C-alpha angles and dihedrals in degrees: 000000000000126000095255094056091048090051091049092052092047102042103022129252095282096070099052117056114237094199142011090263091059089052092049091047090050092050091049091049091049092049091048089051092053092045091051090047091051090047091051094052093041090052091049090052092048091047090049091052091048091050090048090052091049093052090043090053091049090054094043092054088075102040093108090054094057092077089056089048089053089057090058095055097104097032119095116241090242089065095050117115123232089259091051091052092047093052093047091043091055091050092047091050090052092047090049091050092048092047093051093047089052091046090054090048092244089138134017102265095197094057095045095046093048090049090056094038096156105016099056100051092041091051089051092050093047092049092047096094092057092043091053090045092055093043090054091051099040121014139321089244094055110128090007090168089071090056089049091048092049091051091049091049090053090049097048100035103058094162097048112110098184100100120085 
């Protein structure tokens, strides 16, 4: 008994090629597997970059409003004008969306938060009075994505001293 027949008996005829064509077919199948694996991971990386860009764009839409938000830092929410509330509301909605997308692992939170090292936590802190105002009126879970985003910022920005 030769080694090939012993291997066939032990492992079954599918594992040991019976002819050169079986060997070629096996190599092609193996190559197709590796190509599909590479394609899968390449697509995941491209999708991740696309998601990152989408979240980045959502945050950048409101960059010009952050200066206005800074001007409201020492003013109580009750003294804010309708325009002040609208600007802060838009920023809060964007922060909530971004926080929920990070919570659902739509985008890599660590990379995004480190990119916006100062701007993101400061925007969350500046929007906090309006967030608390709406949570008092509506529900504690209102704009829960902001709470998620704040928690993620604390986790990924160990050296940031901005949060109370």
